[in-house]
C-alpha positions as CSV (number, residue, x, y, z in Angstrom):
1,M,0.0,0.0,0.0
2,S,2.7,2.5,-0.9
3,G,1.6,6.0,-1.4
4,Q,-1.6,5.6,0.6
5,A,-2.3,7.0,4.0
6,I,-4.5,5.1,6.5
7,L,-6.8,7.5,8.4
8,P,-9.0,6.4,11.3
9,R,-12.7,7.1,10.8
10,V,-14.1,9.2,13.7
11,A,-17.8,8.9,14.6
12,E,-19.9,11.8,15.9
13,D,-19.3,10.7,19.5
14,G,-15.5,11.1,19.0
15,I,-14.7,7.3,19.0
16,A,-12.5,6.0,16.2
17,T,-14.0,3.2,14.1
18,Q,-12.6,1.3,11.1
19,P,-9.7,2.9,9.3
20,E,-10.4,4.5,5.9
21,I,-8.0,4.4,3.0
22,S,-7.4,7.8,1.4
23,A,-6.8,8.2,-2.3
24,P,-3.2,7.7,-3.5
25,R,-1.1,10.9,-3.6
26,K,-0.1,12.3,-6.9
27,R,3.6,12.1,-7.5
28,R,5.5,15.1,-8.8
29,S,6.7,14.8,-12.3
30,T,10.3,13.8,-12.7
31,A,10.4,14.9,-16.3
32,P,13.2,17.3,-17.2
33,I,12.3,21.0,-17.3
34,S,12.4,22.4,-20.9
35,V,14.5,25.5,-21.3
36,R,13.8,28.0,-24.1
37,L,16.9,28.9,-26.1
38,P,17.3,32.5,-27.4
39,E,15.6,33.0,-30.8
40,Y,18.9,33.7,-32.5
41,Q,22.0,31.7,-31.7
42,E,25.3,32.8,-33.2
43,P,26.8,30.1,-35.4
44,F,29.8,28.4,-33.8
45,A,32.1,29.5,-36.7
46,L,31.3,33.2,-36.2
47,H,31.7,33.0,-32.4
48,H,35.1,31.2,-32.8
49,A,36.3,33.9,-35.3
50,E,35.3,36.6,-32.9
51,L,37.2,35.0,-30.0
52,F,40.2,34.5,-32.2
53,Y,40.2,38.2,-33.4
54,L,39.8,39.5,-29.8
55,Q,42.6,37.3,-28.5
56,K,44.9,38.4,-31.3
57,Q,44.2,42.1,-30.5
58,I,44.9,41.5,-26.8
59,Q,48.2,39.8,-27.4
60,S,49.5,42.4,-29.8
61,Q,48.1,45.3,-27.6
62,T,46.5,46.9,-30.7
63,S,44.9,50.3,-30.2
64,M,41.3,49.9,-31.2
65,V,38.4,52.3,-31.9
66,I,35.1,51.0,-30.6
67,V,32.0,52.7,-32.0
68,M,28.9,52.4,-29.7
69,E,25.3,52.1,-30.8
70,D,24.7,55.7,-29.8
71,G,27.6,57.0,-31.9
72,E,30.1,57.5,-29.1
73,T,33.7,56.3,-29.9
74,I,36.0,54.8,-27.4
75,E,39.7,54.4,-28.1
76,G,42.0,52.0,-26.2
77,C,43.5,48.5,-26.0
78,I,41.3,45.5,-25.2
79,E,42.6,43.9,-21.9
80,W,40.1,41.2,-21.4
81,Y,36.8,39.8,-22.8
82,D,34.1,37.3,-22.0
83,H,30.8,36.2,-23.7
84,H,29.1,39.5,-22.9
85,A,31.7,42.2,-22.3
86,L,35.1,43.7,-23.1
87,K,37.4,45.5,-20.7
88,V,39.2,48.4,-22.5
89,R,42.1,50.4,-21.3
90,G,42.2,53.9,-22.8
91,R,42.2,57.2,-20.9
92,T,40.4,55.2,-18.2
93,R,39.6,51.5,-17.9
94,M,36.0,50.6,-18.7
95,L,33.8,47.5,-19.1
96,I,31.7,47.6,-22.3
97,Y,28.8,45.3,-23.0
98,K,29.1,43.7,-26.4
99,S,25.5,44.4,-27.1
100,A,26.2,48.1,-26.9
101,I,28.9,48.0,-29.6
102,K,28.0,48.8,-33.2
103,F,31.4,48.0,-34.7
104,M,35.2,48.3,-34.0
105,Y,38.3,48.7,-36.0
106,K,42.1,49.1,-35.5
107,Q,43.1,52.7,-34.8
108,G,44.7,54.2,-38.0
109,E,42.3,52.3,-40.3
110,N,39.2,53.9,-41.8
111,G,36.1,52.9,-40.0
């Protein structure tokens, strides 16, 4: 009788009579939770190319010009990066979200 509880039946006078078997408990689902992926996933080849380019610029300490979505330009060397951001050393050090970057190019080249 796994999953069933036995409850005593109580009469109006407060005396317990024959036990009553309750309905079986519903088990929680053990099915895996589905996770929605973002609508657009960057192809692996493009992601790999981006990481290679950033790593090359970090190693050579290339001065870069980063143009933001709002038109602001930031000049400096990329010190560090991850999936969502870049750390740039220019006049000051700043952390820039990749989603805010419109494009970037090497300083001295035409953007």
